[in-house]
matplotlib code that plots the C-alpha trace (Angstrom):
import matplotlib.pyplot as plt

x = [123.1, 124.5, 124.2, 122.1, 119.6, 119.5, 118.8, 116.2, 114.4, 114.4, 113.8, 110.5, 109.0, 105.5, 103.0, 103.5, 100.0, 101.3, 104.3, 102.0, 99.8, 102.7, 104.0, 107.4, 110.5, 112.9, 116.5, 119.0, 119.2, 122.0, 122.4, 124.5, 128.2, 127.6, 125.9, 128.5, 130.0, 129.1, 126.5, 122.8, 120.8, 117.3, 115.3, 111.7, 109.8, 107.6, 105.5, 107.8, 111.1, 113.0, 114.2, 117.4, 118.8, 122.2, 124.5, 125.7, 122.2, 121.9, 118.5, 118.8, 116.1, 117.0, 115.4, 114.8, 118.1, 119.9, 120.9, 120.7, 118.3, 118.4, 120.3, 120.0, 121.7, 120.5, 123.6, 124.3, 121.7, 122.5, 119.4, 118.5, 114.9, 112.1, 108.5, 105.7, 102.0, 100.4, 101.1, 103.6, 107.2, 108.8, 112.5, 114.2, 117.6, 119.9, 119.1, 115.4, 115.5, 112.2, 111.3, 108.2, 107.3, 103.8, 102.7, 106.2, 107.3, 110.2, 111.0, 110.2, 111.4, 108.9, 109.3, 109.7, 110.0, 113.2, 116.9, 117.2, 118.2, 115.2, 116.1, 112.8, 109.4, 106.0, 102.5, 99.7, 96.1, 96.8, 99.5, 103.2, 105.3, 109.0, 111.2, 114.1, 117.1, 116.7, 113.2, 111.5, 108.5, 107.1, 103.5, 102.1, 100.6, 101.6, 100.5, 103.1, 102.5, 104.3, 103.8, 106.3, 105.8, 108.6, 108.5, 109.8, 112.6, 116.4, 117.3, 117.0, 113.9, 115.7, 112.9, 109.1, 106.6, 102.8, 99.9, 96.2, 95.7, 98.8, 102.4, 105.6, 109.0, 112.4, 115.3, 119.0, 118.7, 116.7, 113.2, 110.0, 107.3, 103.7, 100.5, 97.0, 95.7, 98.8, 98.5, 99.2, 102.4, 103.3, 107.1, 108.5, 112.1, 113.2, 116.6, 115.2, 112.3, 114.6, 117.6, 119.4, 117.4, 118.5, 121.6, 121.1, 120.4, 120.4, 117.8, 118.1, 114.8, 111.2, 109.0, 105.3, 103.1, 99.5, 100.4, 104.0, 106.3, 110.0, 112.9, 116.5, 119.7, 122.7, 123.5, 125.8, 128.6, 128.4, 126.5, 123.3, 119.8, 116.4, 113.2, 109.7, 106.4, 102.8, 101.2, 104.2, 103.9, 106.2, 109.4, 111.4, 114.9, 115.5, 118.7, 120.5, 122.3, 122.8, 124.6, 127.7, 128.2, 130.5, 127.8, 129.2, 127.0, 127.7, 126.1, 125.5, 128.1, 127.0, 124.6, 121.1, 120.4, 117.1, 114.3, 112.2, 109.5, 108.4, 104.7, 104.3, 106.9, 106.5, 110.2, 112.0, 115.0, 117.7, 120.2, 123.4, 126.9, 129.7, 127.5, 125.5, 121.8, 120.1, 116.8, 114.8, 111.8, 109.5, 111.7, 114.3, 116.9, 116.5, 118.2, 120.4, 123.3, 123.8, 126.8, 126.1, 128.7, 131.7, 130.3, 127.8, 124.2, 122.0, 118.6, 116.2, 113.0, 111.0, 108.1, 106.3, 109.3, 112.5, 114.4, 117.0, 119.6, 121.7, 124.4, 128.0, 129.8, 126.5, 126.4, 123.4, 122.4, 119.3, 117.8, 115.2, 112.2]
y = [94.7, 97.9, 98.4, 101.6, 99.6, 96.9, 99.5, 101.2, 98.0, 96.6, 99.8, 100.8, 103.4, 102.8, 105.6, 108.2, 107.5, 104.0, 105.6, 107.7, 104.8, 103.1, 105.7, 104.3, 105.7, 106.4, 106.1, 104.1, 102.5, 104.7, 102.6, 100.2, 100.6, 100.5, 103.9, 105.8, 107.4, 111.0, 111.6, 111.4, 109.2, 109.5, 110.7, 111.1, 112.0, 115.1, 116.6, 116.9, 116.9, 114.9, 115.9, 114.3, 114.8, 114.1, 113.4, 117.0, 118.6, 119.1, 119.3, 119.3, 119.6, 117.5, 117.4, 114.3, 114.7, 114.4, 118.1, 119.8, 122.8, 124.2, 123.4, 124.4, 123.2, 122.8, 123.1, 120.3, 118.0, 114.6, 113.6, 109.9, 109.8, 111.4, 110.8, 112.8, 113.2, 115.2, 118.5, 117.8, 116.6, 115.4, 115.0, 113.5, 112.7, 112.8, 114.1, 113.8, 116.4, 116.5, 119.0, 119.6, 121.6, 122.3, 123.4, 123.4, 126.0, 126.3, 123.6, 124.3, 122.4, 120.3, 119.2, 115.5, 115.1, 113.1, 113.5, 110.0, 109.6, 109.1, 106.5, 106.0, 107.6, 106.4, 107.8, 105.5, 106.2, 109.9, 109.9, 110.3, 107.3, 107.8, 104.9, 105.7, 104.1, 101.7, 100.6, 104.0, 104.8, 108.4, 108.9, 112.3, 114.6, 117.5, 119.8, 118.3, 116.8, 113.5, 110.8, 108.0, 104.3, 102.0, 98.7, 95.5, 95.1, 95.0, 97.0, 100.3, 100.8, 101.4, 101.2, 101.7, 101.2, 101.4, 100.5, 101.0, 98.1, 98.0, 99.2, 97.2, 98.0, 96.3, 96.6, 96.2, 93.3, 91.1, 92.0, 92.6, 94.8, 95.1, 96.9, 97.0, 99.9, 102.0, 101.3, 97.6, 96.3, 92.6, 91.8, 88.9, 88.0, 86.5, 85.4, 83.5, 81.9, 80.7, 79.9, 76.9, 77.2, 80.6, 82.6, 85.4, 88.7, 92.4, 94.4, 97.6, 98.1, 96.9, 97.6, 96.7, 96.1, 94.9, 91.2, 91.0, 92.2, 92.5, 92.9, 93.5, 93.5, 91.3, 88.1, 88.2, 86.8, 89.8, 88.3, 90.0, 88.8, 89.3, 88.0, 87.7, 87.0, 87.2, 87.8, 88.3, 84.9, 82.8, 84.2, 82.9, 83.8, 84.6, 83.3, 86.3, 84.5, 86.0, 85.2, 87.3, 88.8, 85.9, 83.4, 82.4, 81.8, 84.2, 85.5, 89.0, 90.1, 93.7, 94.7, 96.1, 99.4, 100.4, 98.9, 100.0, 98.2, 98.0, 97.4, 96.5, 93.7, 92.7, 93.4, 94.2, 96.6, 96.6, 99.5, 98.2, 99.0, 99.3, 101.0, 98.0, 97.5, 94.1, 93.5, 90.6, 89.3, 86.5, 84.1, 82.9, 82.3, 85.7, 88.1, 90.7, 92.7, 96.2, 98.3, 102.0, 103.5, 102.8, 104.3, 103.0, 103.5, 104.2, 105.4, 105.4, 107.2, 107.2, 108.9, 108.1, 108.9, 108.7, 106.8, 108.7, 106.8, 108.6, 107.7, 108.1, 111.4, 112.9, 110.8, 111.2, 108.9, 109.5, 106.5, 107.4, 105.3]
z = [76.8, 78.3, 82.0, 81.4, 79.5, 82.2, 84.8, 82.6, 82.0, 85.6, 87.6, 86.2, 88.5, 89.9, 90.4, 93.1, 94.5, 95.4, 97.2, 99.3, 100.3, 102.1, 104.5, 105.3, 106.7, 103.9, 104.9, 106.7, 110.1, 111.4, 114.5, 112.5, 111.9, 108.2, 108.3, 110.3, 107.3, 106.3, 103.6, 102.9, 105.2, 103.9, 100.8, 99.9, 96.8, 97.3, 94.5, 91.5, 93.4, 96.0, 99.5, 101.0, 104.4, 105.7, 108.6, 109.0, 109.1, 105.3, 103.7, 99.9, 97.3, 94.3, 90.8, 88.8, 87.0, 90.3, 90.6, 94.0, 93.5, 97.0, 100.1, 103.8, 106.9, 110.5, 112.8, 115.3, 113.8, 112.3, 110.3, 110.0, 108.7, 106.6, 105.9, 104.3, 103.6, 100.8, 102.5, 105.3, 105.6, 108.8, 109.4, 112.5, 113.8, 116.8, 120.3, 119.7, 116.9, 115.0, 112.3, 110.3, 107.2, 105.9, 102.5, 101.2, 103.7, 106.1, 108.6, 112.2, 115.2, 117.2, 120.8, 120.8, 124.5, 124.3, 123.7, 122.3, 118.6, 116.3, 113.6, 111.9, 111.0, 109.7, 109.6, 110.7, 111.7, 111.1, 113.8, 113.5, 114.9, 115.6, 116.4, 118.7, 120.3, 123.2, 122.1, 122.7, 120.4, 120.1, 119.1, 118.2, 115.5, 113.3, 116.1, 118.5, 121.9, 121.6, 124.1, 124.8, 124.7, 125.9, 124.1, 125.6, 123.0, 123.2, 120.1, 118.5, 116.2, 113.0, 110.5, 110.4, 107.6, 107.5, 105.2, 105.6, 108.0, 110.1, 110.8, 111.1, 112.5, 112.9, 115.3, 115.0, 117.5, 115.1, 116.5, 114.4, 115.9, 114.6, 115.4, 114.0, 116.1, 116.8, 120.5, 121.1, 119.7, 119.2, 119.4, 117.4, 118.2, 114.9, 116.2, 119.1, 117.1, 114.3, 116.4, 114.9, 111.6, 110.3, 111.2, 113.7, 112.0, 112.5, 110.5, 108.6, 106.8, 106.6, 103.6, 103.1, 100.0, 100.0, 100.3, 101.5, 104.3, 103.3, 105.7, 104.8, 106.9, 107.6, 109.3, 112.3, 110.1, 107.9, 105.0, 103.7, 104.6, 102.9, 104.5, 103.1, 104.9, 103.9, 107.3, 109.6, 111.3, 109.2, 107.6, 104.7, 103.7, 100.1, 98.6, 97.1, 94.3, 90.8, 87.6, 86.7, 83.2, 82.3, 83.3, 86.7, 89.7, 92.6, 95.8, 97.0, 99.5, 99.9, 102.7, 101.7, 103.3, 101.8, 99.7, 96.8, 94.9, 91.2, 91.3, 87.7, 87.7, 91.4, 91.8, 95.0, 94.6, 97.2, 97.4, 99.1, 100.3, 97.8, 95.2, 94.3, 93.5, 93.4, 91.7, 93.3, 91.2, 92.1, 90.2, 92.7, 90.0, 88.3, 90.7, 89.0, 90.5, 89.1, 90.0, 89.8, 92.1, 94.3, 97.5, 100.0, 98.8, 101.8, 100.7, 97.7, 96.7, 93.5, 91.7, 88.5, 86.3, 88.3, 91.0, 93.0, 95.1, 97.6, 100.0, 101.3, 100.7, 99.5, 96.4, 94.2, 91.3, 89.1, 87.3, 84.7, 83.9]

ax = plt.figure().add_subplot(projection="3d")
ax.plot(x, y, z, "-o")
ax.set_aspect("equal")
plt.show()
């Protein structure tokens, strides 16, 4: 079977309404060394197009074929994150830079109240949450007026994701944060709790579905890690083994930078370094590794017909349903 057919079969795109119900940061945890190259750092699906932002202030509108339709640049800004509602797009990056666009209009700068780098964004309980370096969390609205909440954590908040009932975040120090009300946050130190059982890890991404919490990152020895939990109390590492084209058993060596989800097949999709995608179904022996490029893949977004993967050197790859 040709690789294009494998990709088409396994990367079935779920409905855009499902995407909007889980308001996650889309993009990379730029605090990690793996993301210090130039290129796109985040992408979202918005209406019938995609918006990607990059390390040199680029904001590019991309169609489903992967063609850049319109590009603008914000000088001195290094973007790291994006999120959106039905009518509003929010972008954030270095030095507390926070921009908002309403009704498909131009972006305007918002006052974040900090000069710390913003690595992650999510919308929960009708509020904007921005995860920053050194454990700082910003909480505000589309009208501005952000307040600061310093969490008792060691790392940078590199990823946030929300669903109707709660919001989760992860840090590059192996910490997992969780709130049900947007005010009180519970901190779970994964590395301390599982010391001697699992290898210490640094996290890049958290992703939520109705019944599962998924976290991706890397062990301290440089190998990839993928964690699953149903309620956030007990975590299980998924073995990232796969079978090569010549029938040999192998293990993923690339680091996952972002996560997508195929609702219809209950399939986790990891976009990774070195141009690799891994599909992770419920069957623990059925993982598949799919090479689609030679550069680092850092962010992914999808709508009801197309998946767009972006990354290093402003690479764009469109994968049709």
